[in-house]
C-alpha positions, 0 to 999 in steps of 0.5 A: 129435686126427687131422689131416685130410689131403687125399690128391692124387687127392682134391684133383685131384677137388675142383679138377676138379668145382669148375672143372666147376661153374664152367663149367657156372654160366657157361655157364647164366649165358650163356644166361640173359643172351646178347644185349642185344637180348633185354632186356624191356620195363618196364611201370610204371604211373603211380599216379592220385593221390599220397598216400604215399611209395610213390606218389610213388616210383612215379610218379618210377620210371614217369616215369625208365623212360619217359624211359630207354626212349625213349633206349635205343630211340633210341640203339641204332639205326644211329646211336645212341651206345653211352655213351648207350645204356649209361646208359640201360640202367643207369637201366633196370636200376636201376629194374626189377632185371632183370639183362638190363638189366644186362647190356645195360648192361655190353655197351654200356659195353665197346663204348664203351671199345673204343680209348678210355681213359675214366674216366667210361666205367670208372665207368659200367662198374664200376657196372653190374657192381655192379648184375649182382652185385645182380640176379644171376639165381642167387640164394639157396642155389644161390650154395653151388655154387662156380660161381654164387658165383664169378661173382657175386663176379667181378662185385663184383670187376670193380666195385671195379677199374673204379671205383677206376680211374676215380677214380685216372684223374680223382680231381676228377670230381664225376660219378665220385665220385657213381657210386663213392660211391653204388655202394660204400655200396650194397654189403653191408659185408662187401665194405669199400667203405662206408669210400671211399663215405663219404669220396667224399660228404664230399669232394663235401660239401666241393665244394658248400660251395665250388666253388673247391676244385674249379675244374676241374669248378665248372660241374658242381658248381653245376648243378642236375642234378648237385645233384639227383643228389647230394642224392637219392643222398645221401639214399638212401644215408645211409638205408640206412646208418640215418643219419636226421639226414644223410638228412633234410638230403639230402631237404630240400636236394633239395626246395629245389633240384629243378625236377623235380615228381616229385623233389620230390614224392618229397622232400616225402613223405620229409620228411613 
């Protein structure tokens, strides 16, 4: 059997072509996503009747798009706040699956972190990179080319790095744990974050059952707003894993605690 031997000249050509491909894809990627001012408005119609899971989800999504579009507009003005604008862009990216919104979130969170070592900022930035990887503008077989595939993987690596650093900085912060847990479970299993994501949810479940296990953040853990986000994220995460029993339990808990009519409708239809 003949061994495959790559000559130095061939290797040099291969390396040059690979990096040219990476450079070209990064340039295209930059053109596609240049400037968060170019983010498109999201048109989300409110259904006239709620008679299914789909219409309930659409109504909830339309409510979020309306709310965070206004926050984005307010927080990108002269007196706006980078962090609040980043959260608004993240929410709109999650709803629209549009990478220009993911890019806007990354841009705003980077600006918010300038000169500030914030665990929360790093968590949101890491999750924004995960959204960018999910919605990367170059999809399908184009990713076989080294450049596009490399850039998409770079967002995944950055997501892990920022999220793990955020947890390292503030291991008991329930907001950070929720961001990392839901982000990791939402990633393809090949990247290996699912185990840590499930561990985050298990830890948060212990805190919910006994907030005295995390006295420092007991006010957040017992708040209606955080519990709503937790049970909603838990239900969706367990659904993605095929854990129907746990998913149902989370929808039940969400239905019982939420005061948002749109959220209650979503939970109700998932329980029917």
